[in-house]
C-alpha positions as CSV (number, residue, x, y, z in Angstrom):
1,M,248.3,136.5,143.4
2,E,248.3,140.2,144.8
3,T,251.4,140.8,146.4
4,I,251.3,143.5,150.1
5,V,254.3,145.4,151.1
6,I,253.7,146.8,154.4
7,L,256.0,150.0,154.7
8,A,257.9,150.1,158.6
9,G,260.7,152.1,157.5
10,G,259.8,155.2,159.1
11,R,261.7,156.8,162.1
12,S,258.9,157.9,164.0
13,R,260.0,161.7,165.0
14,R,256.6,162.9,165.6
15,M,255.6,160.1,167.9
16,G,259.1,160.6,170.1
17,R,259.4,156.6,170.1
18,D,258.8,153.9,167.9
19,K,254.9,154.1,167.2
20,L,254.7,150.5,165.4
21,A,255.6,149.1,168.8
22,L,252.5,151.0,170.4
23,P,249.9,148.4,171.7
24,L,246.4,148.3,170.0
25,D,243.9,145.5,170.9
26,G,246.1,143.2,172.2
27,K,249.1,143.4,169.7
28,T,251.8,146.1,168.4
29,L,250.4,148.5,165.6
30,L,252.8,146.5,163.3
31,E,251.5,143.1,164.3
32,S,248.2,144.3,163.9
33,V,248.3,145.3,160.1
34,I,250.5,142.4,159.4
35,S,248.0,139.9,160.9
36,R,245.1,141.4,159.3
37,F,246.6,141.2,155.6
38,E,248.1,137.6,156.2
39,E,244.8,136.6,156.8
40,R,243.6,138.0,153.5
41,F,246.5,137.4,151.3
42,D,249.1,135.0,150.9
43,S,252.0,136.8,149.6
44,V,252.9,139.6,152.6
45,Y,256.3,141.3,152.9
46,L,257.5,143.7,155.4
47,S,259.5,146.7,154.1
48,V,262.7,148.1,156.6
49,A,265.3,150.3,156.4
50,D,267.1,148.4,159.0
51,A,267.7,144.4,158.4
52,V,267.4,143.7,162.1
53,K,264.4,145.3,163.2
54,Y,261.4,143.8,164.3
55,P,263.3,140.5,165.0
56,E,259.9,139.2,166.6
57,I,257.9,139.4,163.0
58,K,258.5,136.2,161.3
59,T,256.8,138.2,158.0
60,P,259.5,137.8,155.0
61,R,261.0,141.2,154.9
62,L,262.4,143.3,152.2
63,V,265.6,145.8,153.1
64,D,265.8,148.8,151.4
65,I,268.3,149.1,148.5
66,A,268.4,153.0,148.3
67,S,268.3,154.3,151.9
68,G,267.2,157.5,153.2
69,A,264.3,158.1,150.6
70,G,261.7,157.3,152.4
71,P,258.7,155.5,151.0
72,L,260.1,155.4,147.7
73,S,262.9,153.2,148.9
74,G,260.4,150.6,150.2
75,L,258.8,150.6,146.5
76,H,261.9,150.9,144.8
77,A,263.1,147.6,146.5
78,A,259.9,145.9,146.3
79,L,259.3,146.3,142.7
80,T,263.2,145.5,142.2
81,L,263.7,142.4,144.5
82,L,260.3,140.6,144.1
83,P,258.9,138.7,141.3
84,A,255.3,140.1,141.1
85,E,253.8,142.2,138.3
86,G,252.6,144.6,140.8
87,V,252.5,145.4,144.7
88,F,250.0,147.0,147.1
89,L,251.7,148.9,149.5
90,V,250.4,149.6,153.1
91,A,251.8,152.1,155.3
92,A,252.3,150.1,158.8
93,D,251.1,153.3,160.8
94,L,247.4,153.0,159.3
95,P,245.5,151.2,162.2
96,F,242.3,150.7,159.8
97,A,243.8,149.7,156.4
98,D,241.2,147.6,155.2
99,P,242.3,144.6,153.0
100,S,239.1,144.6,151.3
101,A,239.7,148.1,150.7
102,A,243.0,147.1,149.1
103,Q,241.5,144.4,147.1
104,R,239.1,146.7,145.6
105,I,241.7,149.3,144.5
106,I,243.8,146.4,142.9
107,E,240.6,145.2,140.5
108,L,240.1,149.0,139.7
109,C,243.9,149.2,138.5
110,N,243.4,147.4,135.2
111,G,245.7,148.1,132.6
112,H,247.2,151.4,134.7
113,E,250.6,151.5,136.2
114,A,249.1,152.7,139.9
115,C,246.1,153.0,141.5
116,V,245.8,155.0,144.5
117,L,243.0,156.6,146.6
118,R,242.0,160.9,145.6
119,L,239.9,162.3,148.4
120,P,237.9,165.5,148.0
121,G,240.2,168.7,147.8
122,G,242.8,166.4,145.3
123,F,244.9,164.6,148.4
124,L,246.4,161.8,147.1
125,E,247.1,158.7,149.6
126,P,250.3,157.0,147.7
127,L,250.8,154.6,151.2
128,F,247.7,152.6,150.4
129,G,248.0,151.8,146.8
130,F,249.0,149.6,143.9
131,Y,251.9,149.9,141.9
132,R,253.1,148.0,138.8
133,R,256.2,146.9,137.6
134,P,256.7,149.9,134.9
135,V,256.3,152.4,137.6
136,L,259.8,151.0,138.7
137,K,261.9,153.0,136.1
138,L,260.0,156.3,137.5
139,C,261.5,155.3,140.7
140,E,265.0,155.0,139.8
141,D,264.8,158.1,137.9
142,A,263.5,160.0,141.4
143,L,266.2,158.2,143.2
144,S,268.6,159.5,140.8
145,S,267.3,163.1,141.0
146,G,266.8,163.5,144.5
147,D,263.0,163.8,144.4
148,Y,261.7,161.5,146.5
149,R,258.0,162.5,146.3
150,M,255.7,159.8,146.0
151,S,253.4,162.4,144.7
152,E,255.6,162.7,141.9
153,I,255.3,159.2,140.8
154,L,251.9,158.9,140.4
155,H,251.9,162.1,138.4
156,K,254.3,160.8,135.8
157,A,252.8,157.1,135.7
158,H,250.0,156.2,133.9
159,T,247.7,156.3,137.3
160,R,244.0,155.5,138.2
161,F,242.9,158.0,140.8
162,V,240.0,156.1,142.7
163,E,237.5,158.2,144.2
164,P,235.9,157.1,147.7
165,S,232.7,156.3,146.2
166,E,233.7,153.6,143.8
167,L,235.3,151.4,147.1
168,G,231.4,151.3,147.9
169,Q,230.8,149.4,151.1
170,F,234.5,149.3,151.7
171,W,235.2,152.9,151.9
172,D,235.7,154.4,155.4
173,E,237.6,157.8,156.1
174,K,239.4,155.7,158.8
175,I,241.0,153.6,156.3
176,I,243.5,156.7,155.5
177,M,244.0,157.5,159.4
178,N,247.3,157.2,160.2
179,V,249.4,157.6,163.8
180,N,252.0,159.9,163.6
181,S,251.9,162.1,166.8
182,P,250.9,161.3,170.7
183,E,247.6,163.1,170.2
184,D,247.0,160.4,167.0
185,Y,247.8,157.6,169.3
186,Q,245.3,158.7,172.3
187,S,242.7,159.3,170.0
188,L,242.9,155.8,168.8
189,T,243.1,154.4,171.9
190,A,240.2,156.5,173.1
191,T,238.0,155.3,170.2
192,N,239.4,151.8,170.4
193,S,237.0,150.5,167.6
194,C,239.1,148.8,165.3
195,S,236.4,146.8,162.7
196,Y,237.0,145.5,159.1
197,T,234.9,144.2,156.6
C-alpha cells in the first residue's frame, strides 16, 4: 500500500500569511490537496513542524523530529516513523497535484531508491516524488552535515528521473505549479480551473 505524505511545514514567508489556509473552490488549499489524495490512497499523512497547527485537519500527522531543515525534516520524519517501505511526498502548495500522476511515478520507481520528475533544462521536482527506506540514511547524513538540499539527496541516492512524457495522459505542467506569492495565488484564483484525471 502506497503512503502519501503531504508536506505542510513551511512558513509562507513570500505569501506574508499562511498560504495553506487560503480558500480554493470552497476549501482551503490544504484541505483541497488532502481530500484529493485521500480519495485515491488509504494511507495519507500530514507532515508538520508544529504538532498543534491545523487542528481542523483530522488526517494523521507526522511532526518533524529534526526541525528547521525544510522539506528534508518531513522526509526524515516520514521514513523514521512510518512502517512503509516508501513514501510519496506531495508539497501542500501544489494545487494541481494529481494522484494519478503520483501513482504513475511510484510505478516507474521499480528498484530505485527515489523517483522524481525531471523537466526540460534539468529542473527536478523533489516535492512530488517517491522515496524508499534506504534514503533515510542519506537524510540523517544531510541533517548532520547541515546541507538540507533535497537535490543533494536525489543525486546521492539511486534515483530514477522521470521525464514528463513518461507520465503519458497524466502529465500536465500545472502539476508542479506551486503557490508561493500573492501573485501566484491571484493567478490561481483567476483561472479557477482545477481538474484531475
